[in-house]
C-alpha positions as a Python dict, from the first residue, in 0.01 Angstrom:
ca = {
    (1, 'M'): (0, 0, 0),
    (2, 'L'): (86, -305, -206),
    (3, 'T'): (-192, -476, -398),
    (4, 'K'): (-264, -845, -342),
    (5, 'E'): (-102, -924, -678),
    (6, 'Q'): (211, -727, -582),
    (7, 'E'): (226, -912, -250),
    (8, 'Q'): (223, -1239, -441),
    (9, 'L'): (497, -1120, -677),
    (10, 'I'): (715, -1014, -385),
    (11, 'D'): (669, -1353, -217),
    (12, 'A'): (748, -1534, -541),
    (13, 'T'): (1059, -1334, -629),
    (14, 'A'): (1201, -1272, -280),
    (15, 'P'): (1421, -1587, -286),
    (16, 'L'): (1577, -1481, -617),
    (17, 'V'): (1639, -1126, -493),
    (18, 'A'): (1780, -1259, -166),
    (19, 'E'): (2019, -1488, -352),
    (20, 'H'): (2165, -1193, -544),
    (21, 'L'): (2106, -915, -293),
    (22, 'E'): (2467, -852, -197),
    (23, 'T'): (2561, -831, -566),
    (24, 'I'): (2271, -591, -615),
    (25, 'T'): (2379, -364, -330),
    (26, 'R'): (2741, -365, -447),
    (27, 'R'): (2620, -242, -784),
    (28, 'F'): (2376, 3, -627),
    (29, 'Y'): (2627, 225, -445),
    (30, 'P'): (2860, 304, -739),
    (31, 'L'): (2553, 366, -953),
    (32, 'M'): (2405, 607, -699),
    (33, 'F'): (2733, 791, -649),
    (34, 'E'): (2769, 830, -1025),
    (35, 'R'): (2415, 962, -1074),
    (36, 'Y'): (2393, 1167, -753),
    (37, 'P'): (2744, 1259, -635),
    (38, 'E'): (2598, 1499, -378),
    (39, 'V'): (2499, 1206, -152),
    (40, 'K'): (2844, 1040, -155),
    (41, 'P'): (2979, 1233, 150),
    (42, 'L'): (2705, 1074, 363),
    (43, 'F'): (2878, 737, 325),
    (44, 'N'): (3212, 635, 472),
    (45, 'Q'): (3401, 509, 167),
    (46, 'A'): (3611, 272, 379),
    (47, 'H'): (3291, 85, 458),
    (48, 'Q'): (3211, 74, 89),
    (49, 'A'): (3550, -78, 10),
    (50, 'D'): (3526, -357, 269),
    (51, 'G'): (3165, -442, 180),
    (52, 'G'): (3026, -347, 521),
    (53, 'Q'): (2775, -89, 402),
    (54, 'P'): (2632, -300, 115),
    (55, 'R'): (2577, -588, 357),
    (56, 'V'): (2387, -358, 594),
    (57, 'L'): (2155, -242, 318),
    (58, 'A'): (2101, -599, 199),
    (59, 'G'): (2017, -709, 552),
    (60, 'A'): (1771, -424, 606),
    (61, 'V'): (1584, -497, 281),
    (62, 'L'): (1567, -870, 358),
    (63, 'A'): (1451, -806, 713),
    (64, 'Y'): (1173, -581, 590),
    (65, 'V'): (1056, -837, 335),
    (66, 'Q'): (1042, -1104, 604),
    (67, 'L'): (887, -896, 883),
    (68, 'R'): (678, -630, 711),
    (69, 'K'): (350, -782, 835),
    (70, 'E'): (469, -755, 1197),
    (71, 'P'): (496, -377, 1256),
    (72, 'E'): (655, -388, 1603),
    (73, 'K'): (925, -632, 1493),
    (74, 'V'): (992, -418, 1187),
    (75, 'K'): (1040, -107, 1404),
    (76, 'Q'): (1279, -294, 1634),
    (77, 'T'): (1477, -426, 1338),
    (78, 'L'): (1503, -85, 1173),
    (79, 'A'): (1591, 100, 1494),
    (80, 'T'): (1966, 98, 1419),
    (81, 'V'): (1905, 233, 1068),
    (82, 'V'): (1683, 509, 1206),
    (83, 'E'): (1945, 613, 1464),
    (84, 'K'): (2223, 634, 1203),
    (85, 'H'): (1997, 829, 966),
    (86, 'V'): (1902, 1078, 1238),
    (87, 'S'): (2268, 1146, 1313),
    (88, 'L'): (2321, 1220, 943),
    (89, 'D'): (2008, 1436, 899),
    (90, 'I'): (1875, 1211, 623),
    (91, 'R'): (1585, 1391, 451),
    (92, 'P'): (1268, 1259, 286),
    (93, 'D'): (1377, 1394, -53),
    (94, 'Q'): (1681, 1164, -49),
    (95, 'Y'): (1475, 844, -38),
    (96, 'P'): (1362, 860, -404),
    (97, 'I'): (1730, 874, -504),
    (98, 'V'): (1797, 549, -320),
    (99, 'G'): (1481, 387, -458),
    (100, 'E'): (1559, 478, -818),
    (101, 'C'): (1915, 348, -807),
    (102, 'L'): (1829, 36, -609),
    (103, 'L'): (1567, -70, -863),
    (104, 'V'): (1804, -2, -1152),
    (105, 'A'): (2064, -221, -982),
    (106, 'V'): (1806, -499, -935),
    (107, 'A'): (1719, -485, -1304),
    (108, 'E'): (2085, -489, -1410),
    (109, 'V'): (2174, -788, -1192),
    (110, 'L'): (1861, -998, -1252),
    (111, 'G'): (1812, -902, -1618),
    (112, 'D'): (1508, -1044, -1795),
    (113, 'A'): (1377, -1197, -1474),
    (114, 'V'): (1256, -849, -1377),
    (115, 'T'): (933, -791, -1568),
    (116, 'P'): (755, -453, -1552),
    (117, 'E'): (506, -602, -1305),
    (118, 'I'): (785, -730, -1079),
    (119, 'A'): (964, -395, -1100),
    (120, 'D'): (643, -216, -997),
    (121, 'A'): (592, -453, -705),
    (122, 'W'): (944, -401, -569),
    (123, 'T'): (912, -25, -621),
    (124, 'A'): (593, -30, -414),
    (125, 'L'): (770, -234, -145),
    (126, 'Y'): (1060, 12, -131),
    (127, 'N'): (823, 310, -113),
    (128, 'E'): (645, 143, 178),
    (129, 'L'): (975, 89, 359),
    (130, 'A'): (1088, 445, 283),
    (131, 'G'): (760, 585, 416),
    (132, 'L'): (804, 397, 743),
    (133, 'L'): (1162, 516, 786),
    (134, 'I'): (1064, 876, 710),
    (135, 'E'): (789, 856, 972),
    (136, 'L'): (1017, 709, 1240),
    (137, 'E'): (1297, 955, 1167),
    (138, 'D'): (1064, 1253, 1164),
    (139, 'H'): (944, 1156, 1511),
    (140, 'R'): (1304, 1144, 1636),
    (141, 'Y'): (1389, 1480, 1476),
    (142, 'H'): (1093, 1652, 1638),
    (143, 'E'): (1152, 1487, 1975),
    (144, 'F'): (1511, 1610, 1993),
    (145, 'A'): (1439, 1958, 1853),
    (146, 'K'): (1185, 2036, 2125),
    (147, 'R'): (1424, 1946, 2409),
    (148, 'K'): (1596, 2227, 2595),
    (149, 'G'): (1913, 2291, 2393),
    (150, 'G'): (1791, 2075, 2104),
    (151, 'W'): (1801, 2160, 1735),
    (152, 'R'): (1712, 2029, 1389),
    (153, 'G'): (1974, 1967, 1121),
    (154, 'K'): (2330, 2093, 1169),
    (155, 'R'): (2450, 2318, 1451),
    (156, 'R'): (2793, 2481, 1465),
    (157, 'F'): (3019, 2402, 1762),
    (158, 'R'): (3362, 2532, 1859),
    (159, 'I'): (3648, 2324, 2001),
    (160, 'I'): (3723, 2462, 2348),
    (161, 'E'): (3957, 2184, 2469),
    (162, 'K'): (4181, 1932, 2293),
    (163, 'T'): (4340, 1677, 2528),
    (164, 'P'): (4562, 1378, 2443),
    (165, 'E'): (4428, 1074, 2630),
    (166, 'S'): (4686, 823, 2503),
    (167, 'A'): (4934, 780, 2219),
    (168, 'V'): (4646, 731, 1975),
    (169, 'I'): (4334, 888, 2133),
    (170, 'A'): (4253, 1257, 2183),
    (171, 'S'): (3946, 1418, 2338),
    (172, 'F'): (3771, 1722, 2193),
    (173, 'V'): (3532, 1926, 2409),
    (174, 'L'): (3281, 2116, 2194),
    (175, 'A'): (3063, 2412, 2291),
    (176, 'P'): (2790, 2565, 2070),
    (177, 'E'): (2905, 2871, 1879),
    (178, 'D'): (2573, 3042, 1952),
    (179, 'G'): (2640, 3022, 2329),
    (180, 'G'): (2315, 2840, 2399),
    (181, 'A'): (2244, 2525, 2595),
    (182, 'V'): (2299, 2179, 2448),
    (183, 'A'): (2043, 1904, 2485),
    (184, 'D'): (2121, 1609, 2707),
    (185, 'Y'): (2162, 1265, 2557),
    (186, 'Q'): (2157, 914, 2692),
    (187, 'P'): (2499, 788, 2805),
    (188, 'G'): (2630, 543, 2546),
    (189, 'Q'): (2497, 735, 2244),
    (190, 'F'): (2698, 875, 1952),
    (191, 'I'): (2672, 1197, 1752),
    (192, 'G'): (2699, 1288, 1384),
    (193, 'V'): (2983, 1518, 1279),
    (194, 'H'): (3001, 1725, 959),
    (195, 'L'): (3349, 1838, 852),
    (196, 'M'): (3491, 2017, 553),
    (197, 'I'): (3820, 1853, 449),
    (198, 'D'): (4006, 1996, 149),
    (199, 'G'): (3685, 2167, 43),
    (200, 'E'): (3481, 1844, 51),
    (201, 'P'): (3208, 1757, 303),
    (202, 'V'): (3272, 1453, 525),
    (203, 'Y'): (3028, 1293, 770),
    (204, 'R'): (3122, 1064, 1059),
    (205, 'H'): (2977, 925, 1384),
    (206, 'Y'): (3165, 937, 1715),
    (207, 'S'): (3064, 820, 2062),
    (208, 'L'): (2993, 1086, 2321),
    (209, 'S'): (3258, 999, 2580),
    (210, 'G'): (3165, 1261, 2838),
    (211, 'Y'): (2870, 1278, 3073),
    (212, 'P'): (2570, 1500, 2986),
    (213, 'N'): (2608, 1848, 3138),
    (214, 'G'): (2383, 2074, 2928),
    (215, 'R'): (2678, 2289, 2811),
    (216, 'T'): (2925, 2083, 2605),
    (217, 'Y'): (2981, 1754, 2426),
    (218, 'R'): (3301, 1550, 2440),
    (219, 'L'): (3429, 1329, 2158),
    (220, 'S'): (3730, 1101, 2209),
    (221, 'I'): (3874, 993, 1875),
    (222, 'K'): (4137, 737, 1784),
    (223, 'R'): (4380, 841, 1514),
    (224, 'E'): (4348, 579, 1241),
    (225, 'L'): (4636, 564, 992),
    (226, 'Q'): (4395, 555, 697),
    (227, 'G'): (4119, 753, 866),
    (228, 'Q'): (4046, 1070, 673),
    (229, 'A'): (3832, 1227, 945),
    (230, 'S'): (4029, 1103, 1247),
    (231, 'R'): (4358, 1233, 1100),
    (232, 'H'): (4189, 1567, 1036),
    (233, 'F'): (4083, 1586, 1400),
    (234, 'H'): (4428, 1493, 1532),
    (235, 'D'): (4652, 1671, 1284),
    (236, 'V'): (4452, 1976, 1173),
    (237, 'L'): (4178, 2080, 1414),
    (238, 'Q'): (4280, 2292, 1712),
    (239, 'V'): (4115, 2482, 1995),
    (240, 'G'): (3906, 2761, 1844),
    (241, 'D'): (3821, 2574, 1523),
    (242, 'T'): (3458, 2498, 1441),
    (243, 'L'): (3261, 2208, 1299),
    (244, 'E'): (2897, 2109, 1273),
    (245, 'L'): (2713, 1851, 1480),
    (246, 'L'): (2390, 1665, 1415),
    (247, 'P'): (2156, 1523, 1681),
    (248, 'P'): (2286, 1252, 1917),
    (249, 'A'): (2152, 904, 1847),
    (250, 'G'): (2217, 538, 1921),
    (251, 'E'): (2068, 239, 2098),
    (252, 'L'): (2356, 143, 2329),
    (253, 'V'): (2189, 283, 2640),
    (254, 'L'): (2125, 135, 2983),
    (255, 'D'): (1827, -91, 3032),
    (256, 'E'): (1550, 0, 3275),
    (257, 'S'): (1643, -256, 3543),
    (258, 'R'): (1865, -209, 3847),
    (259, 'T'): (2059, -535, 3799),
    (260, 'P'): (2442, -544, 3793),
    (261, 'V'): (2614, -423, 3476),
    (262, 'M'): (2921, -571, 3307),
    (263, 'L'): (3100, -337, 3066),
    (264, 'L'): (3363, -484, 2832),
    (265, 'S'): (3568, -273, 2593),
    (266, 'G'): (3862, -304, 2360),
    (267, 'G'): (4072, -2, 2261),
    (268, 'V'): (3867, 304, 2170),
    (269, 'G'): (3555, 99, 2242),
    (270, 'Q'): (3592, 243, 2591),
    (271, 'T'): (3442, 576, 2483),
    (272, 'P'): (3072, 490, 2532),
    (273, 'M'): (3151, 278, 2840),
    (274, 'L'): (3266, 568, 3059),
    (275, 'P'): (2929, 751, 3058),
    (276, 'L'): (2745, 417, 3083),
    (277, 'A'): (2948, 330, 3392),
    (278, 'R'): (2880, 665, 3559),
    (279, 'R'): (2505, 644, 3491),
    (280, 'A'): (2484, 288, 3628),
    (281, 'L'): (2683, 385, 3937),
    (282, 'E'): (2458, 685, 4000),
    (283, 'Q'): (2164, 445, 3985),
    (284, 'G'): (2322, 243, 4265),
    (285, 'R'): (2406, -58, 4048),
    (286, 'Q'): (2708, -285, 4072),
    (287, 'V'): (2944, -227, 3777),
    (288, 'I'): (3215, -464, 3652),
    (289, 'Y'): (3438, -276, 3408),
    (290, 'L'): (3678, -487, 3197),
    (291, 'H'): (3898, -302, 2949),
    (292, 'A'): (4168, -425, 2710),
    (293, 'A'): (4436, -208, 2546),
    (294, 'Q'): (4725, -311, 2327),
    (295, 'E'): (4985, -157, 2559),
    (296, 'R'): (5029, 104, 2830),
    (297, 'D'): (5078, 406, 2603),
    (298, 'Q'): (4749, 326, 2425),
    (299, 'H'): (4552, 307, 2750),
    (300, 'A'): (4321, 610, 2770),
    (301, 'F'): (4112, 743, 3061),
    (302, 'A'): (4303, 562, 3338),
    (303, 'D'): (4274, 866, 3568),
    (304, 'E'): (3906, 909, 3490),
    (305, 'L'): (3831, 548, 3574),
    (306, 'R'): (4041, 571, 3892),
    (307, 'A'): (3833, 870, 4002),
    (308, 'L'): (3518, 665, 3956),
    (309, 'E'): (3671, 388, 4168),
    (310, 'D'): (3742, 644, 4441),
    (311, 'D'): (3386, 778, 4427),
    (312, 'Y'): (3218, 435, 4419),
    (313, 'P'): (3455, 189, 4591),
    (314, 'R'): (3182, -57, 4690),
    (315, 'Q'): (3003, -58, 4355),
    (316, 'L'): (3278, -52, 4091),
    (317, 'T'): (3517, -334, 4008),
    (318, 'S'): (3755, -251, 3724),
    (319, 'V'): (4021, -461, 3551),
    (320, 'T'): (4254, -342, 3274),
    (321, 'L'): (4456, -576, 3054),
    (322, 'Y'): (4742, -498, 2816),
    (323, 'E'): (4806, -733, 2526),
    (324, 'R'): (5180, -672, 2557),
    (325, 'G'): (5412, -514, 2811),
    (326, 'T'): (5522, -576, 3169),
    (327, 'E'): (5258, -672, 3422),
    (328, 'N'): (5192, -429, 3704),
    (329, 'E'): (4916, -529, 3944),
    (330, 'K'): (4848, -166, 4034),
    (331, 'T'): (4766, -67, 3677),
    (332, 'A'): (4704, -363, 3448),
    (333, 'R'): (4745, -731, 3381),
    (334, 'I'): (4897, -882, 3068),
    (335, 'G'): (4660, -1080, 2852),
    (336, 'R'): (4322, -1057, 2685),
    (337, 'I'): (3960, -1053, 2790),
    (338, 'D'): (3861, -1415, 2743),
    (339, 'R'): (3596, -1659, 2859),
    (340, 'E'): (3780, -1747, 3180),
    (341, 'L'): (3825, -1383, 3285),
    (342, 'I'): (3462, -1300, 3208),
    (343, 'A'): (3344, -1606, 3400),
    (344, 'Y'): (3550, -1504, 3703),
    (345, 'Y'): (3398, -1157, 3727),
    (346, 'L'): (3050, -1235, 3597),
    (347, 'P'): (2793, -1180, 3875),
    (348, 'K'): (2605, -1489, 3988),
    (349, 'T'): (2279, -1297, 3966),
    (350, 'E'): (2107, -1162, 3655),
    (351, 'V'): (2335, -918, 3469),
    (352, 'E'): (2324, -685, 3169),
    (353, 'C'): (2638, -701, 2951),
    (354, 'Y'): (2753, -419, 2720),
    (355, 'F'): (3054, -451, 2490),
    (356, 'V'): (3223, -247, 2218),
    (357, 'G'): (3556, -285, 2040),
    (358, 'P'): (3715, -425, 1724),
    (359, 'Q'): (3512, -686, 1535),
    (360, 'G'): (3723, -981, 1653),
    (361, 'F'): (3699, -866, 2014),
    (362, 'M'): (3322, -830, 1994),
    (363, 'S'): (3274, -1170, 1833),
    (364, 'A'): (3489, -1337, 2100),
    (365, 'V'): (3308, -1161, 2386),
    (366, 'D'): (2968, -1239, 2239),
    (367, 'Q'): (3057, -1607, 2203),
    (368, 'A'): (3198, -1621, 2556),
    (369, 'L'): (2885, -1465, 2704),
    (370, 'D'): (2668, -1704, 2505),
    (371, 'D'): (2873, -2001, 2633),
    (372, 'L'): (2832, -1869, 2988),
    (373, 'G'): (2455, -1866, 2956),
    (374, 'I'): (2392, -1494, 2905),
    (375, 'A'): (2082, -1471, 2687),
    (376, 'A'): (2087, -1257, 2374),
    (377, 'E'): (1848, -1003, 2525),
    (378, 'H'): (2104, -932, 2799),
    (379, 'R'): (2395, -881, 2555),
    (380, 'H'): (2415, -526, 2418),
    (381, 'Y'): (2672, -402, 2168),
    (382, 'E'): (2735, -146, 1897),
    (383, 'H'): (2961, -134, 1594),
    (384, 'F'): (3182, 163, 1513),
    (385, 'G'): (3064, 141, 1153),
    (386, 'P'): (2814, -77, 965),
    (387, 'S'): (2653, -351, 1174),
    (388, 'R'): (2793, -698, 1117),
    (389, 'A'): (2685, -1036, 1244),
    (390, 'L'): (2857, -1165, 1556),
    (391, 'H'): (2915, -1536, 1601),
    (392, 'A'): (2652, -1588, 1869),
    (393, 'A'): (2422, -1296, 1804),
}
């Protein structure tokens, strides 16, 4: 626990740290990878290059400084961090590594402004934050491990099906190598994947695109031209190959109400929407499903969505748009998901809106929903990578 004097030092120096925090976090990661190369595989280097990961760390530290005296708000703010950590099996012994390197980076960037007393105060603050995260993550680890088919750490799975869904997306059905059950998850969640590529460990997160069945998990992965892991899945891994999974996690799950649901997706952002749609339909809710793909050959899961329409004709309304191509009313329209389209299909009653896709798509959808009067608490989204601010959120 921080002393009163340390509290005062934090309050006095927080504006200076905040002013330079992104510079500090950009220095922190190379420093940590140099000192402790064993933790580097836990971080997607593409997100290091574009600054996404440093901004996430900066935001989390700032949020904790501002909210640390309001425990419930702190837990809500850190929930996304906890979920990502759980899907990577982050351990308590890794937190001192982060703390050491973060404080060194602070001292390097701020120089003489960091006195020994200030350094001690910020170290105490970090240790307090780390202790809270360890506690929250430990609870999640234990909760999942005690489920039927649950586990702790990594568990080896075998690819039993590999199915092309479009020109750029393939699905991989995974069954546990030990032949046991697999724990259910909440539709909309993702799972951590541990691969060995050219002898080096690689960690990634992928949405669970199938529906919980107690036997298998399904991942549907877009082949990214510069994606080390996605290219490995598409070009190297075949039926019979094995990989390791970590516990499912994620906050993009259905709310507790029974109000209508609007699901909006762009490209591979459709992967968490399919299980969300099925769960909402099973609950008897109205579902409006709007999906945008670049063109016909990149449109995945058309048959799967059509089967849902056949099963729930009175509950499900689905619209697919292609950015380019020839319009065919039976399959898709030409255009984009914009404010006018959303307004046309938006229920007149209270509605919960879920959206996932590229950053530009998500920002546009968020702004449109905000313009249409959908309050922030009814707009739910998730990034395929580090969280970034949306225009209206």
